[in-house]
N, C-alpha and C positions, 0 to 999 in steps of 0.2 A: 585145617586151613581151607579157605575157599579159593577156587580157581578164578582166573581172570574172566573166563567165559560166563561163569555163573553170576559174577558181579555185574557184567554188562547186561545180561538178560534181566536181572532184577531191577536195574535202573529204568527199564522200559515199561514196567507195570503201571497201569492207570487205576485210580481209585474207582470204586463202584458208586454211581450216582444214588443219592438218597431219595427215597420216595416221600420224605417228610417236608419237602419244600412248600412254602406257603402258596396258596392259589387265590387269585383275586375273585371276589364274588361278582356275579353278573348284576347289572342294573335292571331296573324295571323296564320291560320292553316298551317301545314307543307305541302310541295309540294308533298310528298308521298301519301297524302290523297286526294288532289284536282286536281293538275295539271298533275302529272306524269301518273296516270292511263289513262287519256284522250289522252295524246300524244302516249302512248304505243298502245292504240287501233287503232289510226290513222296509226302508223307505221306498225302494224300487218296487217291492211287492204292493205297497199301498198305492203307489202312483198308477200301477197298471190295473189292479183288480178293484180298487175303490174309486179313484178319481177318473181314470179313462173310461171304465166300464159304466159308471153311473152317469157321467156326462154324455156318453154316446146314447144311453137309454133315454136321456132327456131330449136329445136331438131327434130320436125316433118318435117319441111321443108328440113333440111339437109338430113334426111333419105329418103325423097321422091326424092330429086334431085341427091344424090350421092349413091343411093343403087345399088348394083351389079346385081340386077335382070334384066332379058332380057325384061320384060314387059314395057309398056310405063309409062310416068309420071302420067297421069290421072288414069291409072289402079292401080298404086302403091298408089295413094292418097286415093282411096276408098278400099284399101285392108286392111283386119283386121290384117294381119301379120305386115304390115308396121306400123300401129298404135301401135301394141304391142312392136315392136322393138324400136320405138321412145320413148315409155314410159319407157322401160328398160334403154335406153340410157340416158334419163334425170335423172332417179333414181340413176344410178350408176356413171354417169359422171358429172352431173351439180348440182344436189341437195346437195351432200357432200360439194362442193365448196361454195355454197351459205350459207349453215348452218355454215361452218367454218368462213365465212366472218361475219355472224351475231354474232357468239359467241365472236370472238376476235376483233370486231369493238370497237374502242376507240376514244373519242373526244380529248384526251390529246396528242398533237404532241410531238415528241422527235426528233427535227431536228438535223442534223449533217452537218458539213461544208465541207466534202469531201466524195467521194464515198467509200473509204476504211473504214471510220468511220461509214458510213451508214450501210454497210454490217456487220461490226464487231458488232455494237450495235444491229442490227436486229437479227442475228443468236445467240446472247446471250440470246434471249427470247425464252421461250418454245413455244409460239404461232407460231413463224416462223418455227421452226422445225416441229411442228405438221402440219402446212400448206404444207410444202414440202412433208411430208409423205402422206398426203391426196391427193395431186396432182398426186403423183406417183401411188398410189393405184387406183385412178380413171382412170388414163390413161391405166393401165394394165387391168382393168375391161372392159374398152371400147374396147381394143384389143381382149379380150376374147369373148366379144359379137360379134365383127366383124368376128372372126374366126368361131363362131358357126353359124352365119348367112350366111357365104360364101357357095358357091356351093361345091359339093363333090370333084370335081377335084382340086379346089384351096385348100381345107382343106387337101387333101392327100399330097400335096407338102409342107405344113406348119405344120407338126406335131412337137412334142417336140423332138423326136429322129429320126435320119436318118435311112432310110430303108437299113440296111446293116446286112447281116448274120454273117460276119466275126467280125464286131465291132458293136454289138447291142446297146452299150451305147453311141455311138457318138451322140452328140447333133446336131440337125438340124440347119444349119447356117441361113436359112431363118427365122426360128422362133426366134433365138437369135437376129438377125438383127431387127426384128419388135419390140421385147421387149425392146432392148436397145434404139431404136429410140423413142418409146413412153416415156420411162423414161427420155431420154434427153429432149424431148419437155416439159415434166412436170417440170423438174428442171429449165430449162431456163425461163419458164413462171413464176415460183415462184420467180426466181431472178429478173425478170422484175417487178413484183409486189412489191418486196422489194425496188427497186430503185424508183418506183413511190409512195411508202409509202401508199399503198392502204388500209391498215388496220386503217387508220386515216381518220375521216370525213373531207371533204374538204368544207369550207364555203367561199372560195375566190370569187366565182361567184354565182350569183343568178340563181339556176337551174329552168328551165321552161320546158314545154312540147315540145317546139321546139328543145330542146337539146337531146331529147330521141333518143337512137340509132336505133330505127326502122323507123325513118323518112328517106326518100330516100337519102338525102345528107349525113347525118351522117352514114347511113348504108354503103354507098359506101366508105366513108372515113375509116370506121372501117375495112371493108373487105380488102381494099388495104393495110392498115397498118399491119394487121395480116398476110396477104399473104407475104409481104416483110419480116416480122419477121420470119415466118416459113421457107422461102427460105434461108435466111442467117443462121438460126439455123441448118437446115438440111445439108447445105453445110459444116458447121463447124463439124457437127457430122460425115459426111463421111470422112473428112480429119483426124479427131481424130481416127476414127476406122481403117483407113488405116495405120496410124503411129503405132497404137497399134499392128496391125498384123505384121508389119515389125520389130519393135524394142522390144516390150514388151513381146509378147508371146514366141519368141525363148529364151529369157533370163529366163522366168519362167519355161519353159520346160527343161531347163538344170540344174535347182536346184534339188538336190537329193530328198528331201522330196516332194516338190511340183510336181516334175515330175511324181512320182508314183500316186499322187492324181489326177492330172489334165489330164494326157495323155489319160486315157480311155474315157474321155469326149470331150476334145477339141484338141486332138493330130492332127487331120486332118486339123485344121484351118491354120496351117503354110505351108501346102502343097497345090498344085493346081495352078491355073492360077495366073498371075501377079496381084498384088494388084490394080494397076491403071486401069486395064481392067475389074475389077469386076463390077463396076457400069454399064458398057456397056453390059456385058454378062448377067446381071440380071436387065435390065432396067424396066421390068414389076414390079419387087419387089420394086424398087426405087419409081416408081409411086404410088404403093399401100401404101407404108410407108408414103410418103409425103402427099397423099390425106387423110389418116387417121389422121395424125398429124395436118393437116390444119383444118379439121372439128373439131377436139378436141380443138385446140386453139381458133377457131372461136366461139365455144359454150361457152367456159370459158370467152372469152373477151366480148361477148354479154351480158352474165349474170353479169359480173363485171361492165360493163358500165351502165346497168340498176340500179344496186345498187348505183353506184356513183351519178346518177341523181335523183332517186326517194327518197332516204332517206333524203338528206339535204333540200328538199323542205320545205317551211314554212308550219306549221301545226296549223291553226287557230282553237282553241278548246274552247276559253273563251266564245264565243257566245252561246254555248250549255248549259251553266250553269246559275243559277239564279243571281249570282253576278259576272259578267265578270271581273271587275277590281280587286276584291278580289282574284279571281283565278290566275290572272296574277301576282299580287304581291306575292302570295304564290309560284308561279313558280320560281321567281328569288331567292328564298331562298334554292333552291335545291343544293346539293353538286355536282351533275353531270353536267359537262360542256355542254353536249348535250341538256339537258332540259333547262339549262340556256340560251343557244342560241335560242331555240324555244320561250322561254318566252320573252326575250328581243326583238326578231324580231316581235312578235305580239304586244308587248307593244309600239314599235316604230310606228307601223301602227296605234295604238289607239291614240298615241300622235299627229300624223300628220293628223288624220281624221278630216275633216272640216264639217262633217254632224252634225245634231242636236243630234243624239245618241252619237257620239263621244264626243261632248261638255258635254253632261250629264254625261258620264263616268268620264271625267276629273274633273268635279265639285264634283262628289262623291268621287274621290280620294283626292281632296284637303280638303274637309269638313268632312272627316271621323272622327267620335268620338266613334265608336263602339269598336275598338281594342286598345290595349295598349301594345306597341307603335302603333300609328295610321299608316295608309297605307303609307302616304307620308314619315314619319320618317323611316319606314322599307325600302322603296324604296331608299331613299337617303343614308341611312347607308350601305345597301348591295352594292349599286353601287359605293360609294366612297371607300369601303373596297376592292372591286374588282379592281378598278383603282389603288389603293395604292399598292396592292400586285404586280400587273404587272409593276407598275412604279419602284418598288424596284428590280424586276427581270431585267428590262431594265438597271438600273444603275449597276447591277452586270454583265451585258452583257451576260445574260442567264445562268450564273453559279449558282449552287445550293447555298442554304443558308449556310454560314460558320457555323461550330459548335460553340456553345457557349463556352466561355472561362471557364476553370475549376474554381471552387470556391476557393476563397482566403484561404490560410492556416490560421488556428486559431492562434491567438496571443499566444506566450508562456506564461505560468503562471509566475507571478512575483516571483523572488527569495526571499526566506525567509531571513530576516535580520540576519546577523551573531550574534552569541551569544556574549554578552558583555564580555570584558576581565576580567579575574579573576586572582588573585595572586596564582601561583602554590604552592603546598605544597612540600617543600624540604625534601627529605628523604636521606640525605647524611651528612657527617660530615661537620660541619661549622668551625671547628678549623683547624689551619695550621698543615699540616702533618710534621712529623719529617724528618730531612735531611737524605738522603740515605748515607750509608757508602761508602768509597772508593772502597772496594772490590765488592760491588754490582754494582757500576757504571762501573767498568772494565768488569764485566760479561755481562752487557747489551750491551756494545760496541762490545764485541765479538759476541754476538748473532745477532746483527743487520747486520753483514757482511756475514751471512750464506745465502744459496740458498733458504731456505724455505720462509723467509719473502719476498725476491725478487719475487719468483714465485707467491706468494699470491697477491703481488701488480700487477704483470703482468696480472694475471687472472682477477683481478678486472677491469683492463683497457680494457678487451676484447681480450687479446692475441695479441696486436699490436706490442709489443716490443720483445716478445720471441716466436719464432715459435714453440718450442717444449712444449707448455703449456699443451697439452693433454697427453704428454708422461711422465710428472713428476707426481709421486704419491702424491696426495693431500688429506688431511683429508676432511671429509664431511663438516666440518665447512667452509673451504675455497671454496669447490666446489659449495656451494650454492650461492656464489657471482659471478660465471662465467656467463657472458652475451652471449647468442647465437648470432652469426653474422647475421645481417639483410640481407635478399636477395636483390640484386640489382634489380631495376625495369627493365622490358623488354624493349629492344630498339625497334625502329620503324621497323627495318628489321625483328626482331623476330616476332612481331605482324603480319606483312605482310605475313611472311612465314606460320604462323599458319592459317591465313585466306585465303590462296591460294586455288584455285579450285582443285578439284580432278583430277586424271590422265585421267579418262574417259571423263569428260567434256572438258578438254584441248585437248584431241585427237579428239573429235567430232568437236570442234571449228576449229582445224587445218585442218581437212578433208574438212569442209565446205569452208574454205578459199581457199584451194588448188583447189577444184572443181570450185569455183567461178572464180578463176584466170584462170584456163584452159578454162572455158566457155567464158570468156571475150577475151582470147587470140585467140581462134580459131573461134570465131563468126564473120561473115562478117560485114562490116561497116554499111551496110544498115539495117541489123537486129538490130545492136546495137542502131542505131539512132531511129528506130521504138520502140524498147524496152524502151529507155529513154523517148520518148514521152508518151508511155503508162503509165510508172511509174509516170511521172509528172502529167498526167491527173488523175490517180488513187488516188494520195495522195495530190494533191493541194487543198488548202482550198478556197472555193468560197466566195466572199464578200457578195453576196446576201444571201447565206445560213447562214453566220454568223449573218446577220441582222434578219433572221427568228428565229435564236436561241435567239436573244435578245427580240423578240416580238412573243412568241409562241402562245398567245391568241389575236392576233391583230384584228381578225374579231369580236370577242366578245367585245373587248375594243371599237372598232368603234361603235358598237350598243349601248353600255352603254353611250358613249358620245352623240350620236344622241338622245337617250331617254331623258337624263337630259337636253340637250339644248332645245329640243322642249317643254318639260314640263315647264321649266323656262320661256320661251317666252310666252306661253299661260297663265301662272299663272298671268301675269300682268293684264289680263282682266277677268280671270275666278276664281282666288283665292279670295274668299270673305273675308276670315279671316286673310290673310297674313301669312299663314303657311309656304309657300315656301320662303318668303322674308328673314327669318333669316338664311336659309341654302345657300343662293346665294353666300356669301363671301367664304364659304368653297368650293363650287363647282367651283367657278372661280379660287381659289387658286390651286385646284387639276388640272384643265385644263391647267393653265399657267405653272405649274411645269412640267407636262408631255410634253407640247408642246415645252418649252424651251429646255428640254433634247433631244427631237427628232430633233429639228433644229440644235443643236450643233453636234449631231451625223451625221446628213445629211451633214453638212459642212465638217466634218472630212472625210466622205466617198467620197465626191466630190473632195477633195484634192488628192485622190489616182490616179485620171485620169489626165494625161497630154496629150493633143492632139499632134499628130505627127507634128514635125517642118517641114518647107519646105525643110531643108537639108535632113531629114530622108525620106521624100517623094521622093526627087530627087535621093537619093541613092538606093531606092527600096529594102531595106532589108526586106525580107518577114517575117522573124522571129520577128523583132521589130514591124513591122506594125501589125502582127497577135496578138502579146501580147497586144498592145495598143487597138486594136479593141475588144479583149476579155475583157479587163478591162472596156472599155466603156459600153459594154453590161451588165456586172455585176453591175456597178454603176447605170445604168438605172433601172435594176431590183431591186436594193436596194432601190432606190427612190420610186418605186411602192410599196414595202413592207411598207416603212415608211408612205407613203401617205394614207394607209388604216386607220390609226389612226390620223395622223396629219391634213389631209384635212377635218376631221369632227369636229375638235375642233375650 
């Protein structure tokens, strides 16, 4: 028999926990913890040792070659002042541009189909406005540094104010010319960057060290390009400045308020030598402004070219980690397109690697059981989602996702059933009334012919039969039955008159129309034709740009297709468990859907070009032949855009 004490102690025993409880598998680590820090360190190294170093060397070389000192080139090279001026030149003129490029660099393109839409969409962004301001400030600082470094004789002639005792506040024309020239160079260079879309990473070509701008061939090409650009820009600046001196300044100095403000400072600009002879009379100033502008533009272009080449280069970082394939799969989950491109580019190299280490990494990818979902499922899912989103963008022809339709209105509540009929309670006499006497009948007839009952009837009808219904005195009992006349609906003319524009807007529109008519009437025919060609070029939509709008991420899509294709092919021999086999139908379906849509679009684009007929060639109509040649070039460029994705599927 057991004692009561033993029974009580046995009831307090607790079971031993089993070690066979299921454990949840970890997920693939996010890219922000594994892949992105490694890529950022590589890009930081390139920025410091490739872009900053070579751009600073270019600033030193430009100061050594184009310095205004009388000493020789080798003496300037070993002079401490030359190195100090070169450092200041790089700090105030080149470094702000590079920092601006780094801050506003984006991998998400926003292509437009015409130059007008490119400029309109660009200057709607705060980044472009900040870049223009930065270029202008850097150019002015470079001018200031050049004036401080100049000799005493040159500085004496380029002061802020003219040396005049009678008019001490007259601005120095030389100084104003240099400031305006530098600002003009800055604005035109910023406009050139907008047209080249330089704030977007370019992945179209594979950058290599042979494309670096400091190689002899590329450096000569860069200098020739920027010299021609500076020459054209400076010529346009001189023409614009001359037209301003001839037409704008005299008008401004005749306005009452502006005259009193501007004349003490710029009143002497409208006097003096003839405008067309000013460049010849101040040829040394022209040479100085052009040289300063050329060195400024060359420094910017060299630094921008370094950025264009160094940053998009592949960044292999997975080999530095313990689990390279896990790092790459983690990288393709990044929300940033720049890191996505780096991850897929390195993953493509791993998929095409024929070495033993490459095969071992692919086997580890296919046989992974450590993560949930495993590495292959994560890769297939992210890649197919990426292709699906870009496929939907292509079907919409680059347009944004339409807004979702508003939710359907709630169904009205069912009406309550009507109350069942009931027998009303009669509260009147149920017996036949006695017959009226003859005298009472005669009085009723007389009363019915009076005006009061007629007026009451007319008022009840809305006053349609008697116009003086409001003039007849009626008791309050009858007035309560008068119906107010309903206002007639407004006619179309009345609504249009209410919505008509104001007098000021109408006057401004009329003035614009008259000015445009006068301008068209008195403009020479050649200028009209040139203006028409310019407007047509400025607003015409390019076919190849429309294709770029349809495929904004075409380089990334091409990499995704290459990765999936290569991995599916090698899985036939390296996938031991058949993990890839169940996803092959989905991958093929995605490829075929995208490829069929691309081929249909390519056939549609090719139908836009009709080769010139023999009759058109015989007639020699330059305009028709030029349009057909332009369309042929655009169609060929469109085929190149589509082939980035189509040729890899």
